[in-house]
All heavy atoms as a GROMACS GRO file, in nm:
protein
  526
    1VAL      N    1   3.269  -3.878  21.160
    1VAL     CA    2   3.278  -3.740  21.116
    1VAL      C    3   3.192  -3.651  21.205
    1VAL      O    4   3.237  -3.547  21.252
    1VAL     CB    5   3.235  -3.726  20.969
    1VAL    CG1    6   3.227  -3.581  20.927
    1VAL    CG2    7   3.328  -3.802  20.879
    2LEU      N    8   3.070  -3.693  21.227
    2LEU     CA    9   2.980  -3.611  21.308
    2LEU      C   10   3.027  -3.598  21.452
    2LEU      O   11   3.012  -3.492  21.513
    2LEU     CB   12   2.838  -3.670  21.305
    2LEU     CG   13   2.768  -3.666  21.170
    2LEU    CD1   14   2.634  -3.736  21.179
    2LEU    CD2   15   2.750  -3.524  21.122
    3LEU      N   16   3.085  -3.703  21.505
    3LEU     CA   17   3.131  -3.697  21.644
    3LEU      C   18   3.246  -3.599  21.661
    3LEU      O   19   3.263  -3.542  21.768
    3LEU     CB   20   3.172  -3.836  21.691
    3LEU     CG   21   3.058  -3.937  21.702
    3LEU    CD1   22   3.113  -4.073  21.742
    3LEU    CD2   23   2.953  -3.892  21.801
    4SER      N   24   3.325  -3.577  21.557
    4SER     CA   25   3.435  -3.481  21.567
    4SER      C   26   3.385  -3.338  21.574
    4SER      O   27   3.459  -3.248  21.612
    4SER     CB   28   3.532  -3.499  21.451
    4SER     OG   29   3.473  -3.456  21.330
    5TRP      N   30   3.260  -3.314  21.536
    5TRP     CA   31   3.204  -3.179  21.540
    5TRP      C   32   3.154  -3.141  21.679
    5TRP      O   33   3.116  -3.027  21.702
    5TRP     CB   34   3.091  -3.165  21.441
    5TRP     CG   35   3.132  -3.180  21.298
    5TRP    CD1   36   3.259  -3.182  21.249
    5TRP    CD2   37   3.047  -3.198  21.186
    5TRP    NE1   38   3.258  -3.199  21.114
    5TRP    CE2   39   3.129  -3.209  21.072
    5TRP    CE3   40   2.909  -3.205  21.170
    5TRP    CZ2   41   3.078  -3.226  20.945
    5TRP    CZ3   42   2.859  -3.222  21.043
    5TRP    CH2   43   2.942  -3.231  20.932
    6PHE      N   44   3.151  -3.236  21.770
    6PHE     CA   45   3.104  -3.212  21.906
    6PHE      C   46   3.217  -3.241  22.004
    6PHE      O   47   3.224  -3.351  22.059
    6PHE     CB   48   2.981  -3.299  21.937
    6PHE     CG   49   2.866  -3.275  21.843
    6PHE    CD1   50   2.842  -3.362  21.737
    6PHE    CD2   51   2.784  -3.166  21.860
    6PHE    CE1   52   2.737  -3.340  21.650
    6PHE    CE2   53   2.679  -3.143  21.773
    6PHE     CZ   54   2.655  -3.229  21.668
    7PRO      N   55   3.304  -3.144  22.028
    7PRO     CA   56   3.423  -3.170  22.110
    7PRO      C   57   3.392  -3.194  22.258
    7PRO      O   58   3.477  -3.246  22.330
    7PRO     CB   59   3.506  -3.044  22.092
    7PRO     CG   60   3.408  -2.939  22.054
    7PRO     CD   61   3.299  -3.009  21.978
    8ASN      N   62   3.274  -3.160  22.305
    8ASN     CA   63   3.241  -3.175  22.447
    8ASN      C   64   3.175  -3.308  22.480
    8ASN      O   65   3.121  -3.323  22.589
    8ASN     CB   66   3.151  -3.060  22.493
    8ASN     CG   67   3.221  -2.926  22.484
    8ASN    OD1   68   3.342  -2.919  22.500
    8ASN    ND2   69   3.147  -2.822  22.456
    9LEU      N   70   3.181  -3.404  22.391
    9LEU     CA   71   3.122  -3.535  22.418
    9LEU      C   72   3.201  -3.609  22.524
    9LEU      O   73   3.322  -3.592  22.538
    9LEU     CB   74   3.119  -3.619  22.291
    9LEU     CG   75   3.018  -3.578  22.184
    9LEU    CD1   76   3.035  -3.665  22.061
    9LEU    CD2   77   2.877  -3.590  22.236
   10ASP      N   78   3.132  -3.694  22.597
   10ASP     CA   79   3.196  -3.777  22.699
   10ASP      C   80   3.249  -3.903  22.632
   10ASP      O   81   3.175  -3.998  22.605
   10ASP     CB   82   3.094  -3.812  22.808
   10ASP     CG   83   3.152  -3.901  22.915
   10ASP    OD1   84   3.275  -3.904  22.929
   10ASP    OD2   85   3.072  -3.966  22.985
   11TRP      N   86   3.380  -3.906  22.604
   11TRP     CA   87   3.441  -4.017  22.532
   11TRP      C   88   3.459  -4.139  22.620
   11TRP      O   89   3.504  -4.244  22.572
   11TRP     CB   90   3.573  -3.975  22.470
   11TRP     CG   91   3.550  -3.881  22.355
   11TRP    CD1   92   3.561  -3.746  22.357
   11TRP    CD2   93   3.507  -3.916  22.224
   11TRP    NE1   94   3.528  -3.694  22.235
   11TRP    CE2   95   3.494  -3.796  22.151
   11TRP    CE3   96   3.478  -4.036  22.161
   11TRP    CZ2   97   3.454  -3.794  22.018
   11TRP    CZ3   98   3.437  -4.033  22.029
   11TRP    CH2   99   3.426  -3.914  21.959
   12SER      N  100   3.422  -4.130  22.748
   12SER     CA  101   3.428  -4.250  22.833
   12SER      C  102   3.303  -4.336  22.815
   12SER      O  103   3.298  -4.448  22.865
   12SER     CB  104   3.444  -4.210  22.980
   12SER     OG  105   3.331  -4.136  23.024
   13ASN      N  106   3.204  -4.287  22.742
   13ASN     CA  107   3.086  -4.363  22.709
   13ASN      C  108   3.130  -4.487  22.630
   13ASN      O  109   3.206  -4.474  22.533
   13ASN     CB  110   2.991  -4.275  22.626
   13ASN     CG  111   2.866  -4.347  22.583
   13ASN    OD1  112   2.866  -4.466  22.558
   13ASN    ND2  113   2.759  -4.272  22.573
   14PRO      N  114   3.086  -4.607  22.666
   14PRO     CA  115   3.133  -4.729  22.598
   14PRO      C  116   3.105  -4.731  22.447
   14PRO      O  117   3.187  -4.781  22.370
   14PRO     CB  118   3.058  -4.842  22.667
   14PRO     CG  119   3.008  -4.786  22.794
   14PRO     CD  120   2.998  -4.637  22.777
   15VAL      N  121   2.993  -4.676  22.406
   15VAL     CA  122   2.960  -4.676  22.262
   15VAL      C  123   3.056  -4.584  22.187
   15VAL      O  124   3.112  -4.622  22.084
   15VAL     CB  125   2.814  -4.633  22.240
   15VAL    CG1  126   2.783  -4.617  22.093
   15VAL    CG2  127   2.718  -4.732  22.304
   16LEU      N  128   3.077  -4.464  22.239
   16LEU     CA  129   3.167  -4.370  22.173
   16LEU      C  130   3.312  -4.420  22.176
   16LEU      O  131   3.385  -4.403  22.078
   16LEU     CB  132   3.158  -4.233  22.240
   16LEU     CG  133   3.025  -4.159  22.225
   16LEU    CD1  134   3.030  -4.027  22.298
   16LEU    CD2  135   2.988  -4.140  22.081
   17ALA      N  136   3.351  -4.481  22.286
   17ALA     CA  137   3.487  -4.534  22.295
   17ALA      C  138   3.509  -4.647  22.194
   17ALA      O  139   3.616  -4.656  22.132
   17ALA     CB  140   3.514  -4.584  22.436
   18THR      N  141   3.408  -4.730  22.173
   18THR     CA  142   3.419  -4.839  22.075
   18THR      C  143   3.428  -4.784  21.934
   18THR      O  144   3.512  -4.828  21.854
   18THR     CB  145   3.298  -4.934  22.088
   18THR    OG1  146   3.294  -4.985  22.221
   18THR    CG2  147   3.307  -5.048  21.989
   19VAL      N  148   3.341  -4.688  21.900
   19VAL     CA  149   3.345  -4.627  21.766
   19VAL      C  150   3.480  -4.562  21.743
   19VAL      O  151   3.540  -4.577  21.636
   19VAL     CB  152   3.229  -4.526  21.751
   19VAL    CG1  153   3.246  -4.443  21.625
   19VAL    CG2  154   3.096  -4.597  21.749
   20SER      N  155   3.529  -4.491  21.843
   20SER     CA  156   3.658  -4.424  21.830
   20SER      C  157   3.772  -4.523  21.812
   20SER      O  158   3.861  -4.502  21.731
   20SER     CB  159   3.681  -4.337  21.954
   20SER     OG  160   3.807  -4.277  21.948
   21SER      N  161   3.770  -4.633  21.886
   21SER     CA  162   3.878  -4.731  21.875
   21SER      C  163   3.878  -4.802  21.739
   21SER      O  164   3.983  -4.847  21.692
   21SER     CB  165   3.870  -4.833  21.988
   21SER     OG  166   3.757  -4.916  21.972
   22ILE      N  167   3.763  -4.809  21.675
   22ILE     CA  168   3.754  -4.873  21.542
   22ILE      C  169   3.797  -4.777  21.432
   22ILE      O  170   3.868  -4.815  21.339
   22ILE     CB  171   3.611  -4.924  21.517
   22ILE    CG1  172   3.579  -5.038  21.612
   22ILE    CG2  173   3.594  -4.967  21.373
   22ILE    CD1  174   3.433  -5.079  21.611
   23THR      N  175   3.755  -4.651  21.441
   23THR     CA  176   3.777  -4.557  21.331
   23THR      C  177   3.906  -4.477  21.342
   23THR      O  178   3.962  -4.436  21.240
   23THR     CB  179   3.660  -4.459  21.321
   23THR    OG1  180   3.647  -4.388  21.445
   23THR    CG2  181   3.531  -4.531  21.288
   24ASP      N  182   3.956  -4.453  21.463
   24ASP     CA  183   4.072  -4.366  21.479
   24ASP      C  184   4.200  -4.416  21.412
   24ASP      O  185   4.273  -4.335  21.355
   24ASP     CB  186   4.098  -4.338  21.627
   24ASP     CG  187   4.013  -4.224  21.679
   24ASP    OD1  188   3.944  -4.158  21.598
   24ASP    OD2  189   4.014  -4.202  21.801
   25PRO      N  190   4.231  -4.545  21.412
   25PRO     CA  191   4.355  -4.586  21.343
   25PRO      C  192   4.356  -4.548  21.195
   25PRO      O  193   4.459  -4.502  21.143
   25PRO     CB  194   4.357  -4.738  21.361
   25PRO     CG  195   4.280  -4.761  21.485
   25PRO     CD  196   4.172  -4.656  21.486
   26TYR      N  197   4.245  -4.562  21.126
   26TYR     CA  198   4.238  -4.524  20.985
   26TYR      C  199   4.241  -4.373  20.969
   26TYR      O  200   4.314  -4.320  20.884
   26TYR     CB  201   4.112  -4.584  20.922
   26TYR     CG  202   4.095  -4.548  20.776
   26TYR    CD1  203   4.183  -4.598  20.681
   26TYR    CD2  204   3.994  -4.464  20.733
   26TYR    CE1  205   4.169  -4.565  20.547
   26TYR    CE2  206   3.979  -4.431  20.601
   26TYR     CZ  207   4.067  -4.481  20.507
   26TYR     OH  208   4.054  -4.448  20.376
   27LEU      N  209   4.164  -4.302  21.050
   27LEU     CA  210   4.158  -4.158  21.037
   27LEU      C  211   4.288  -4.090  21.078
   27LEU      O  212   4.321  -3.984  21.023
   27LEU     CB  213   4.042  -4.102  21.120
   27LEU     CG  214   3.902  -4.135  21.068
   27LEU    CD1  215   3.797  -4.085  21.165
   27LEU    CD2  216   3.879  -4.079  20.930
   28ASN      N  217   4.362  -4.148  21.171
   28ASN     CA  218   4.488  -4.087  21.214
   28ASN      C  219   4.589  -4.079  21.100
   28ASN      O  220   4.674  -3.990  21.099
   28ASN     CB  221   4.546  -4.164  21.332
   28ASN     CG  222   4.473  -4.135  21.460
   28ASN    OD1  223   4.405  -4.034  21.474
   28ASN    ND2  224   4.485  -4.225  21.556
   29ALA      N  225   4.581  -4.170  21.005
   29ALA     CA  226   4.670  -4.164  20.889
   29ALA      C  227   4.647  -4.036  20.809
   29ALA      O  228   4.740  -3.978  20.752
   29ALA     CB  229   4.648  -4.286  20.800
   30PHE      N  230   4.524  -3.988  20.805
   30PHE     CA  231   4.491  -3.868  20.729
   30PHE      C  232   4.499  -3.741  20.815
   30PHE      O  233   4.516  -3.632  20.761
   30PHE     CB  234   4.351  -3.881  20.669
   30PHE     CG  235   4.342  -3.994  20.571
   30PHE    CD1  236   4.294  -4.118  20.611
   30PHE    CD2  237   4.385  -3.979  20.441
   30PHE    CE1  238   4.289  -4.224  20.523
   30PHE    CE2  239   4.381  -4.084  20.352
   30PHE     CZ  240   4.332  -4.207  20.394
   31ARG      N  241   4.487  -3.755  20.944
   31ARG     CA  242   4.497  -3.638  21.032
   31ARG      C  243   4.636  -3.578  21.030
   31ARG      O  244   4.653  -3.460  21.055
   31ARG     CB  245   4.457  -3.677  21.175
   31ARG     CG  246   4.309  -3.697  21.188
   31ARG     CD  247   4.269  -3.733  21.329
   31ARG     NE  248   4.124  -3.750  21.335
   31ARG     CZ  249   4.063  -3.841  21.408
   31ARG    NH1  250   4.133  -3.922  21.484
   31ARG    NH2  251   3.932  -3.850  21.405
   32GLY      N  252   4.736  -3.657  20.999
   32GLY     CA  253   4.872  -3.604  20.986
   32GLY      C  254   4.890  -3.521  20.860
   32GLY      O  255   4.976  -3.435  20.853
   33LEU      N  256   4.806  -3.545  20.760
   33LEU     CA  257   4.813  -3.471  20.634
   33LEU      C  258   4.737  -3.339  20.638
   33LEU      O  259   4.781  -3.241  20.581
   33LEU     CB  260   4.758  -3.556  20.519
   33LEU     CG  261   4.829  -3.688  20.491
   33LEU    CD1  262   4.753  -3.767  20.385
   33LEU    CD2  263   4.972  -3.662  20.447
   34ILE      N  264   4.622  -3.341  20.703
   34ILE     CA  265   4.535  -3.223  20.707
   34ILE      C  266   4.504  -3.190  20.852
   34ILE      O  267   4.431  -3.262  20.917
   34ILE     CB  268   4.403  -3.248  20.631
   34ILE    CG1  269   4.431  -3.285  20.487
   34ILE    CG2  270   4.313  -3.127  20.639
   34ILE    CD1  271   4.308  -3.326  20.411
   35PRO      N  272   4.560  -3.080  20.902
   35PRO     CA  273   4.528  -3.043  21.041
   35PRO      C  274   4.384  -2.990  21.050
   35PRO      O  275   4.328  -2.946  20.950
   35PRO     CB  276   4.629  -2.932  21.072
   35PRO     CG  277   4.665  -2.876  20.939
   35PRO     CD  278   4.654  -2.988  20.841
   36PRO      N  279   4.323  -2.995  21.167
   36PRO     CA  280   4.188  -2.941  21.183
   36PRO      C  281   4.185  -2.792  21.149
   36PRO      O  282   4.272  -2.716  21.190
   36PRO     CB  283   4.156  -2.963  21.330
   36PRO     CG  284   4.251  -3.067  21.375
   36PRO     CD  285   4.372  -3.055  21.290
   37LEU      N  286   4.087  -2.753  21.072
   37LEU     CA  287   4.071  -2.613  21.033
   37LEU      C  288   3.952  -2.554  21.107
   37LEU      O  289   3.839  -2.598  21.087
   37LEU     CB  290   4.050  -2.600  20.882
   37LEU     CG  291   4.162  -2.653  20.794
   37LEU    CD1  292   4.120  -2.652  20.648
   37LEU    CD2  293   4.287  -2.571  20.814
   38GLY      N  294   3.978  -2.460  21.192
   38GLY     CA  295   3.870  -2.397  21.268
   38GLY      C  296   3.798  -2.493  21.360
   38GLY      O  297   3.680  -2.478  21.384
   39GLY      N  298   3.865  -2.596  21.406
   39GLY     CA  299   3.803  -2.694  21.494
   39GLY      C  300   3.734  -2.808  21.422
   39GLY      O  301   3.688  -2.902  21.486
   40LEU      N  302   3.725  -2.803  21.290
   40LEU     CA  303   3.662  -2.911  21.213
   40LEU      C  304   3.769  -3.008  21.162
   40LEU      O  305   3.871  -2.967  21.107
   40LEU     CB  306   3.584  -2.855  21.094
   40LEU     CG  307   3.460  -2.775  21.127
   40LEU    CD1  308   3.398  -2.722  20.998
   40LEU    CD2  309   3.360  -2.859  21.201
   41ASP      N  310   3.743  -3.135  21.179
   41ASP     CA  311   3.834  -3.239  21.133
   41ASP      C  312   3.796  -3.278  20.991
   41ASP      O  313   3.702  -3.354  20.969
   41ASP     CB  314   3.824  -3.359  21.227
   41ASP     CG  315   3.923  -3.468  21.192
   41ASP    OD1  316   4.014  -3.442  21.111
   41ASP    OD2  317   3.909  -3.578  21.246
   42LEU      N  318   3.868  -3.222  20.895
   42LEU     CA  319   3.837  -3.248  20.754
   42LEU      C  320   3.907  -3.372  20.700
   42LEU      O  321   3.886  -3.410  20.586
   42LEU     CB  322   3.876  -3.126  20.670
   42LEU     CG  323   3.805  -2.996  20.707
   42LEU    CD1  324   3.857  -2.882  20.621
   42LEU    CD2  325   3.656  -3.010  20.693
   43SER      N  326   3.989  -3.435  20.782
   43SER     CA  327   4.061  -3.554  20.736
   43SER      C  328   3.966  -3.668  20.701
   43SER      O  329   3.998  -3.752  20.618
   43SER     CB  330   4.161  -3.599  20.841
   43SER     OG  331   4.095  -3.632  20.961
   44ALA      N  332   3.850  -3.671  20.762
   44ALA     CA  333   3.753  -3.777  20.732
   44ALA      C  334   3.703  -3.769  20.588
   44ALA      O  335   3.674  -3.872  20.527
   44ALA     CB  336   3.636  -3.769  20.829
   45ILE      N  337   3.697  -3.649  20.534
   45ILE     CA  338   3.655  -3.635  20.394
   45ILE      C  339   3.756  -3.703  20.302
   45ILE      O  340   3.719  -3.776  20.210
   45ILE     CB  341   3.637  -3.486  20.358
   45ILE    CG1  342   3.522  -3.428  20.440
   45ILE    CG2  343   3.612  -3.467  20.210
   45ILE    CD1  344   3.508  -3.278  20.431
   46ILE      N  345   3.884  -3.679  20.327
   46ILE     CA  346   3.989  -3.743  20.248
   46ILE      C  347   3.985  -3.894  20.267
   46ILE      O  348   4.005  -3.971  20.173
   46ILE     CB  349   4.127  -3.685  20.284
   46ILE    CG1  350   4.131  -3.534  20.263
   46ILE    CG2  351   4.238  -3.753  20.207
   46ILE    CD1  352   4.103  -3.490  20.122
   47ALA      N  353   3.958  -3.938  20.389
   47ALA     CA  354   3.949  -4.082  20.417
   47ALA      C  355   3.833  -4.145  20.339
   47ALA      O  356   3.848  -4.254  20.283
   47ALA     CB  357   3.932  -4.105  20.567
   48PHE      N  358   3.717  -4.078  20.334
   48PHE     CA  359   3.604  -4.130  20.257
   48PHE      C  360   3.635  -4.133  20.108
   48PHE      O  361   3.601  -4.230  20.039
   48PHE     CB  362   3.478  -4.044  20.280
   48PHE     CG  363   3.405  -4.077  20.405
   48PHE    CD1  364   3.374  -3.977  20.495
   48PHE    CD2  365   3.364  -4.206  20.435
   48PHE    CE1  366   3.306  -4.005  20.612
   48PHE    CE2  367   3.295  -4.236  20.550
   48PHE     CZ  368   3.267  -4.134  20.640
   49ILE      N  369   3.701  -4.030  20.057
   49ILE     CA  370   3.737  -4.028  19.915
   49ILE      C  371   3.834  -4.141  19.883
   49ILE      O  372   3.820  -4.210  19.781
   49ILE     CB  373   3.796  -3.890  19.877
   49ILE    CG1  374   3.686  -3.783  19.883
   49ILE    CG2  375   3.860  -3.894  19.739
   49ILE    CD1  376   3.737  -3.642  19.870
   50THR      N  377   3.930  -4.164  19.971
   50THR     CA  378   4.027  -4.272  19.951
   50THR      C  379   3.958  -4.408  19.950
   50THR      O  380   3.986  -4.493  19.866
   50THR     CB  381   4.135  -4.267  20.060
   50THR    OG1  382   4.198  -4.140  20.056
   50THR    CG2  383   4.238  -4.376  20.041
   51LEU      N  384   3.866  -4.430  20.045
   51LEU     CA  385   3.792  -4.556  20.048
   51LEU      C  386   3.708  -4.574  19.921
   51LEU      O  387   3.700  -4.684  19.866
   51LEU     CB  388   3.701  -4.562  20.170
   51LEU     CG  389   3.766  -4.602  20.300
   51LEU    CD1  390   3.664  -4.597  20.414
   51LEU    CD2  391   3.824  -4.742  20.291
   52SER      N  392   3.648  -4.468  19.874
   52SER     CA  393   3.565  -4.476  19.754
   52SER      C  394   3.650  -4.509  19.632
   52SER      O  395   3.611  -4.592  19.548
   52SER     CB  396   3.492  -4.344  19.734
   52SER     OG  397   3.416  -4.347  19.617
   53LEU      N  398   3.766  -4.445  19.621
   53LEU     CA  399   3.855  -4.475  19.509
   53LEU      C  400   3.905  -4.619  19.514
   53LEU      O  401   3.912  -4.687  19.412
   53LEU     CB  402   3.972  -4.377  19.508
   53LEU     CG  403   3.940  -4.233  19.472
   53LEU    CD1  404   4.063  -4.144  19.490
   53LEU    CD2  405   3.888  -4.224  19.331
   54ALA      N  406   3.940  -4.665  19.633
   54ALA     CA  407   3.987  -4.803  19.648
   54ALA      C  408   3.876  -4.903  19.613
   54ALA      O  409   3.901  -5.004  19.547
   54ALA     CB  410   4.036  -4.828  19.790
   55GLN      N  411   3.753  -4.873  19.654
   55GLN     CA  412   3.642  -4.960  19.622
   55GLN      C  413   3.619  -4.965  19.471
   55GLN      O  414   3.596  -5.072  19.414
   55GLN     CB  415   3.515  -4.911  19.693
   55GLN     CG  416   3.395  -4.997  19.666
   55GLN     CD  417   3.270  -4.944  19.735
   55GLN    OE1  418   3.269  -4.833  19.788
   55GLN    NE2  419   3.165  -5.021  19.732
   56GLY      N  420   3.624  -4.851  19.406
   56GLY     CA  421   3.608  -4.848  19.261
   56GLY      C  422   3.718  -4.922  19.188
   56GLY      O  423   3.693  -4.995  19.092
   57LEU      N  424   3.842  -4.904  19.236
   57LEU     CA  425   3.954  -4.972  19.174
   57LEU      C  426   3.944  -5.123  19.191
   57LEU      O  427   3.962  -5.199  19.095
   57LEU     CB  428   4.085  -4.921  19.234
   57LEU     CG  429   4.213  -4.985  19.183
   57LEU    CD1  430   4.232  -4.954  19.036
   57LEU    CD2  431   4.331  -4.938  19.264
   58LEU      N  432   3.914  -5.167  19.311
   58LEU     CA  433   3.901  -5.312  19.335
   58LEU      C  434   3.782  -5.370  19.260
   58LEU      O  435   3.787  -5.483  19.212
   58LEU     CB  436   3.889  -5.339  19.484
   58LEU     CG  437   4.016  -5.312  19.566
   58LEU    CD1  438   3.987  -5.331  19.714
   58LEU    CD2  439   4.127  -5.402  19.521
   59GLY      N  440   3.674  -5.294  19.250
   59GLY     CA  441   3.558  -5.341  19.174
   59GLY      C  442   3.589  -5.357  19.027
   59GLY      O  443   3.548  -5.456  18.965
   60SER      N  444   3.662  -5.262  18.970
   60SER     CA  445   3.696  -5.274  18.828
   60SER      C  446   3.798  -5.384  18.805
   60SER      O  447   3.794  -5.451  18.700
   60SER     CB  448   3.748  -5.140  18.775
   60SER     OG  449   3.870  -5.107  18.836
   61LEU      N  450   3.888  -5.407  18.900
   61LEU     CA  451   3.983  -5.517  18.886
   61LEU      C  452   3.914  -5.652  18.893
   61LEU      O  453   3.945  -5.744  18.817
   61LEU     CB  454   4.091  -5.510  18.994
   61LEU     CG  455   4.198  -5.402  18.976
   61LEU    CD1  456   4.290  -5.400  19.097
   61LEU    CD2  457   4.276  -5.424  18.849
   62SER      N  458   3.818  -5.666  18.985
   62SER     CA  459   3.748  -5.794  18.996
   62SER      C  460   3.659  -5.820  18.876
   62SER      O  461   3.639  -5.934  18.838
   62SER     CB  462   3.668  -5.800  19.126
   62SER     OG  463   3.561  -5.708  19.122
   63ALA      N  464   3.608  -5.714  18.815
   63ALA     CA  465   3.524  -5.732  18.696
   63ALA      C  466   3.608  -5.773  18.575
   63ALA      O  467   3.558  -5.840  18.484
   63ALA     CB  468   3.448  -5.604  18.666
   64SER      N  469   3.734  -5.734  18.574
   64SER     CA  470   3.818  -5.766  18.460
   64SER      C  471   3.884  -5.903  18.469
   64SER      O  472   3.941  -5.952  18.372
   64SER     CB  473   3.926  -5.659  18.442
   64SER     OG  474   4.016  -5.662  18.550
   65LEU      N  475   3.878  -5.967  18.587
   65LEU     CA  476   3.934  -6.101  18.603
   65LEU      C  477   3.845  -6.205  18.537
   65LEU      O  478   3.722  -6.196  18.546
   65LEU     CB  479   3.953  -6.135  18.750
   65LEU     CG  480   4.057  -6.053  18.827
   65LEU    CD1  481   4.052  -6.091  18.975
   65LEU    CD2  482   4.194  -6.076  18.770
   66PRO      N  483   3.904  -6.303  18.472
   66PRO     CA  484   3.821  -6.409  18.413
   66PRO      C  485   3.759  -6.494  18.524
   66PRO      O  486   3.823  -6.527  18.623
   66PRO     CB  487   3.917  -6.490  18.328
   66PRO     CG  488   4.052  -6.459  18.383
   66PRO     CD  489   4.044  -6.321  18.443
   67SER      N  490   3.633  -6.528  18.506
   67SER     CA  491   3.568  -6.610  18.608
   67SER      C  492   3.576  -6.757  18.570
   67SER      O  493   3.570  -6.793  18.453
   67SER     CB  494   3.422  -6.567  18.622
   67SER     OG  495   3.354  -6.589  18.501
   68GLY      N  496   3.591  -6.842  18.670
   68GLY     CA  497   3.595  -6.985  18.646
   68GLY      C  498   3.722  -7.033  18.579
   68GLY      O  499   3.724  -7.137  18.518
   69GLY      N  500   3.829  -6.958  18.590
   69GLY     CA  501   3.953  -6.994  18.525
   69GLY      C  502   4.020  -7.116  18.583
   69GLY      O  503   4.101  -7.179  18.519
   70LEU      N  504   3.984  -7.155  18.705
   70LEU     CA  505   4.048  -7.270  18.768
   70LEU      C  506   3.965  -7.396  18.755
   70LEU      O  507   4.004  -7.502  18.803
   70LEU     CB  508   4.072  -7.240  18.917
   70LEU     CG  509   4.168  -7.123  18.945
   70LEU    CD1  510   4.178  -7.097  19.095
   70LEU    CD2  511   4.306  -7.153  18.891
   71GLY      N  512   3.852  -7.388  18.693
   71GLY     CA  513   3.769  -7.506  18.671
   71GLY      C  514   3.682  -7.545  18.790
   71GLY      O  515   3.636  -7.656  18.799
   72PHE      N  516   3.664  -7.454  18.882
   72PHE     CA  517   3.579  -7.484  18.998
   72PHE      C  518   3.435  -7.455  18.969
   72PHE      O  519   3.390  -7.371  18.912
   72PHE     CB  520   3.622  -7.402  19.122
   72PHE     CG  521   3.758  -7.443  19.172
   72PHE    CD1  522   3.865  -7.356  19.166
   72PHE    CD2  523   3.778  -7.568  19.226
   72PHE    CE1  524   3.988  -7.391  19.214
   72PHE    CE2  525   3.902  -7.604  19.275
   72PHE     CZ  526   4.007  -7.516  19.267
   0.00000   0.00000   0.00000
């Protein structure tokens, strides 16, 4: 998110290129929904909210599963 606020960064830097290659596939799914407003990429906010909701949903599902049901 912070890196998107600095458009003049040198993306050929190996660290920035690695971070971008890891995060861009996920963020690109949301960039199609919300275009940049005034140069700010707000799609990352939706991506964080989606991850948080998924984490909460998976956490509540795992808590509701019976433990030790297979006898292990």
